[in-house]
C-alpha positions in Angstrom: 69.3 84.4 86.6 68.7 83.7 90.3 71.6 84.6 92.5 74.0 81.7 92.9 75.8 80.9 96.2 78.4 78.4 97.1 76.2 77.1 99.9 73.3 76.0 97.6 75.3 73.2 96.0 76.7 69.9 97.2 80.4 69.4 97.2 82.5 66.3 96.7 86.2 65.4 96.7 88.0 64.5 93.4 91.5 63.5 92.7 93.3 66.2 90.7 95.0 63.7 88.3 95.7 60.1 87.5 93.5 57.4 86.1 90.5 58.4 88.3 91.3 62.1 88.4 89.6 65.1 87.0 92.4 66.5 84.9 94.8 65.1 82.3 98.2 66.2 83.6 101.3 66.4 81.5 104.6 68.1 81.3 105.1 71.1 79.0 105.9 70.4 75.4 108.6 73.0 75.5 110.4 73.4 78.9 112.9 75.7 77.3 115.6 77.1 79.6 115.6 80.9 79.2 119.2 80.9 78.0 118.3 78.5 75.2 115.6 80.7 73.7 116.3 81.6 70.0 113.8 84.2 69.0 113.5 86.3 72.2 111.2 89.0 70.9 107.6 88.2 69.7 104.0 87.8 70.8 104.0 84.3 72.3 103.8 84.1 76.1 106.8 82.4 77.7 105.5 80.9 81.0 107.8 80.3 84.0 107.3 79.5 87.7 107.0 83.2 88.5 104.3 84.2 90.9 103.3 87.4 89.0 102.0 88.5 85.6 100.0 85.3 85.1 103.4 83.4 85.0 104.5 85.3 81.9 108.2 86.1 82.0 108.4 87.6 78.5 106.9 87.3 75.0 109.0 85.4 72.5 108.9 84.5 68.8 107.6 81.3 67.3 111.0 80.2 66.0 112.5 78.0 68.7 114.5 74.8 68.7 112.7 72.0 66.7 112.7 69.7 69.7 110.2 72.0 71.4 106.6 72.6 70.3 104.0 75.2 71.3 101.5 74.3 74.1 97.9 74.9 73.2 95.9 77.4 75.2 92.7 77.0 77.3 94.6 75.0 80.0 95.9 75.5 83.5 99.6 75.7 84.2 101.3 74.7 87.5 104.8 75.5 88.7 105.1 72.7 91.2 108.1 73.9 93.3 106.7 77.5 93.5 103.0 76.4 93.8 102.0 78.9 91.1 98.7 78.2 89.2 97.4 80.2 86.2 95.0 79.9 83.3 96.6 80.2 79.9 94.1 81.2 77.2 96.5 81.3 74.2 99.3 79.1 72.7 102.5 79.4 74.8 106.0 78.2 75.5 107.3 77.4 79.0 110.4 77.3 81.1 111.3 74.2 82.9 109.2 72.2 85.5 105.8 73.4 84.3 102.9 71.0 84.4 99.7 71.4 82.3 96.2 70.5 83.4 93.6 69.9 80.7 89.9 69.0 80.6 87.5 69.1 77.7 85.0 71.2 79.7 87.5 73.9 80.8 86.7 77.5 80.1 88.2 80.7 81.4 85.4 81.0 84.0 85.7 77.4 85.1 89.5 77.8 85.4 89.1 80.9 87.5 86.7 79.0 89.8 89.1 76.0 90.2 92.5 77.8 90.5 91.9 79.1 94.0 90.9 75.6 95.1 94.1 74.2 93.6 96.2 76.8 95.3 94.7 75.9 98.7 95.6 72.3 98.3 99.1 73.1 97.1 100.0 75.1 100.2 100.8 71.8 101.8 103.7 71.3 99.3 107.1 72.5 100.4 110.8 71.9 99.8 111.1 69.3 102.6 109.8 65.7 102.7 106.4 66.8 101.6 107.8 68.5 98.5 105.9 69.1 95.3 106.1 66.2 92.8 103.9 65.2 89.9 102.9 62.0 91.7 101.9 63.9 94.8 99.9 66.5 92.7 97.9 63.7 91.0 97.1 62.1 94.3 95.9 65.4 95.8 92.2 65.9 96.2 90.1 69.0 95.7 86.5 69.8 96.6 84.2 70.7 93.7 80.5 71.4 93.4 78.6 68.4 92.0 75.4 67.9 89.9 72.6 65.4 90.6 74.8 62.5 89.2 77.7 63.3 91.5 79.8 64.7 88.7 81.6 68.1 88.7 79.0 70.7 88.1 80.7 72.6 85.3 77.7 74.7 84.5 77.4 76.0 88.1 81.1 76.9 88.2 80.8 78.8 84.9 77.6 80.6 85.9 78.9 81.5 89.3 82.1 83.1 88.0 80.1 85.0 85.3 77.9 86.3 88.1 80.9 87.4 90.1 82.3 89.2 87.1 78.9 91.0 86.5 78.9 92.0 90.2 82.4 93.5 89.8 81.5 95.3 86.5 78.4 96.9 88.2 80.6 98.1 91.0 83.1 99.5 88.6 80.4 101.3 86.6 79.2 103.0 89.8 82.7 104.1 90.6 83.2 105.5 87.1 79.9 107.5 87.2 80.9 109.1 90.5 84.3 110.2 89.0 83.0 111.5 85.7 82.8 115.1 87.0 86.3 114.9 88.4 87.8 113.5 85.2 86.2 116.2 83.0 88.6 118.6 84.8 92.1 119.0 83.6 94.5 117.2 86.0 98.1 118.2 85.1 100.7 115.5 84.6 103.3 114.7 87.2 106.0 116.3 85.1 104.3 119.7 85.5 104.2 119.6 89.3 106.6 121.2 91.7 108.3 118.5 93.9 110.0 118.5 97.3 111.6 116.0 99.6 109.9 115.0 102.8 110.8 112.6 105.6 108.4 109.7 105.8 107.9 110.4 109.5 106.6 113.9 108.7 103.6 112.5 106.8 103.0 109.2 108.6 103.1 107.6 112.0 105.4 104.6 111.9 104.6 101.6 114.1 106.1 98.1 114.5 104.5 94.9 113.5 104.3 91.7 115.5 105.2 88.2 114.4 102.6 85.4 114.5 104.8 82.3 114.2 103.8 79.3 112.0 102.8 77.1 115.0 100.6 80.0 116.4 98.8 80.8 113.2 95.1 79.8 113.0 93.6 79.7 109.5 91.0 82.4 109.0 89.9 85.4 107.0 92.1 88.3 108.3 95.0 89.3 106.0 98.4 88.8 107.7 100.9 91.2 106.1 104.4 89.8 105.7 107.5 90.8 103.7 106.4 89.3 100.4 106.5 91.5 97.2 103.4 89.7 95.9 99.6 89.6 96.7 99.7 93.2 98.0 102.0 92.0 100.8 99.5 89.4 102.2 101.3 86.3 103.3 98.5 84.4 105.0 94.8 84.7 106.1 94.5 84.0 109.8 92.0 84.0 112.7 94.6 85.4 115.2 94.3 88.9 116.7 96.9 91.3 118.2 97.4 95.0 118.7 98.6 95.5 115.1 95.0 95.0 113.8 94.0 98.0 111.8 92.7 99.2 108.4 93.7 102.0 106.1 97.4 101.6 106.7 100.5 101.3 104.5 103.0 98.4 105.1 106.7 98.7 104.2 108.8 95.6 104.1 111.9 95.8 106.3 113.1 92.2 105.5 112.5 89.8 102.7 111.5 91.9 99.7 112.9 95.0 101.4 111.4 98.4 100.5 108.1 97.3 98.9 105.1 99.3 100.2 101.4 98.4 100.0 98.2 100.1 101.0 95.6 98.1 103.0 92.1 99.5 103.0 90.9 96.4 104.9 91.5 95.3 108.5 94.8 93.5 108.6 97.5 92.2 110.9 101.2 93.2 110.4 104.2 91.0 111.0 107.5 92.3 112.5 109.1 92.0 109.0 107.0 95.0 108.1 106.4 98.5 109.5 102.9 99.8 109.7 102.5 103.4 108.5 99.4 105.3 109.5 99.2 108.3 107.1 98.4 111.6 108.8 95.9 112.3 106.0 93.1 109.7 105.9 92.7 109.4 102.1 93.0 106.0 100.4 94.1 107.6 97.1 96.8 109.5 98.8 97.9 106.3 100.6 98.2 104.5 97.2 100.3 107.4 95.8 102.5 107.3 98.9 103.0 103.5 98.6 104.3 103.9 95.1 106.7 106.8 96.1 108.1 104.7 98.9 108.5 101.6 96.7 110.5 103.7 94.2 113.2 103.9 96.9 113.5 100.1 97.4 116.6 99.6 95.2 118.9 101.4 97.8 118.2 98.6 100.3 120.0 95.3 100.3 122.1 92.9 102.3 124.4 95.7 103.4 121.8 98.4 103.9 118.8 97.1 105.8 115.6 99.1 106.6 115.1 99.6 110.3 112.6 101.8 112.0 115.1 104.6 112.5 116.2 104.5 108.9 112.6 104.4 107.6 111.7 107.5 109.7 114.5 109.5 108.1 113.9 108.1 104.6 113.2 110.9 102.2 110.6 110.7 99.4 109.6 113.2 96.7 106.1 114.5 96.7 104.2 117.2 94.7 103.7 120.4 96.6 101.1 123.2 96.6 101.7 126.9 96.5 102.6 126.9 100.2 105.4 124.3 99.5 103.4 121.7 101.5 102.4 118.2 100.2 99.6 118.7 97.7 97.4 116.0 99.1 94.4 117.0 97.0 96.4 116.8 93.8 97.8 113.3 94.7 94.4 112.0 95.5 92.8 113.4 92.3 95.7 112.1 90.3 95.2 108.5 91.6 91.4 108.8 91.0 92.2 109.8 87.4 94.5 106.8 87.0 91.8 104.5 88.4 89.1 105.8 86.1 91.4 105.4 83.1 92.1 101.8 84.0 88.3 101.1 84.4 87.5 102.7 81.1 90.2 100.7 79.4 88.8 97.5 80.9 85.3 98.3 79.7 86.6 99.1 76.2 88.3 95.7 76.1 85.1 94.0 77.3 83.3 96.0 74.6 80.9 97.3 77.2 79.4 100.8 77.6 80.2 103.0 80.5 
C-alpha cells in the first residue's frame, strides 16, 4: 500500500446529524441512573459522561429494569454536556444524557478517524448560551475526506487509520527488541526493595508555571499543561510561547485536580495551576516512576490543604534506595522499562501478532 497522507485527499463539510447529516443520532435506549442499576456486577459496559476509560464507569449484569434495553455496539457515544466522545464496539448500557451516532459504514478504524474531528467541533459547546444540545449537535459541521463523487471517503479513513496502527506497531516492535536483553534479567519486585523518604526538592528543581489566559491563547501544536487529571495534564494545544517552554519535565497540579503528576517528554508550556519539576536525573523512565510516586500523595490535598510551592518542596515521597541509602535511579528506570515491555507484549498477544 502506498503511504497515505491527509494532504492527498479533498475535504468537505458535512452536517453531523439531521435529515441531511452523516449520522443517525438518537438517545440511548437505557439512560439508567447509576442508583437504579439492578445487577451491578457483570460483563456489560455501563457508559457514562466520564472523560476516562472509554466512558466506561463499571461493568454490570444484563438484568436491568424492563423499560431499558441494551444498546448495540459498533457506534459512537457522545456525552453532550461533558463533550466526551468514544467508540463502543460491544453491546452496552448507559447513564443519562448519552447520545448515540450510527452509520452503516462505521468500523472501529473509521470511528477512530472521526472521533478527534468530532471533539474539535464540540469544543465550542459550553454551559452558557452556547451550551450542548442535541439540536446544536445535529447542526454542527465536520470536515471529512471525500471521494470522486463528493461523498465521505470511508475507505480512505479506514486505510489511513490501519496505516497509523501499523506504524505504531512497528515502533513498538523496535522498542521491544531493544529491551529483550534487559528483560531477560531478573528485576526484583517493589516489595523486595529497601525504601526511604525523600523531599521532592532533593531530587528535582521546582519551578513556577505561567498562565496563558483564554483571550490570549492562540490555537497551535504546543501542549499547554493545566490542572486537569486527564490527557496527561494537557488542557490545550497553543501557538503561544513563554519562559516555561521545556521538555522532559514533570508537572504537578496545585489547583483543580490537586496532586496529580505527569511526565512530559515533549516540549510543553506550563500554567500557573501547575508546578514544573525538572528532575536532577535526566531519565524518562525515572521521571515516570517519580510521577506515580508523587500522585500517590494526592489524597492528602483538598480544600483545606492546598499545594503551594513551599509545601511541594517539603513534600516527602518514598523511593527505592541502593546500598548507599541513596535513590536507586537505575532500578527505578529498569523497573519502568520492564513494565513498558510487559504492556507491549500483552498488546501484541491480544492482537495475535509475533514479537
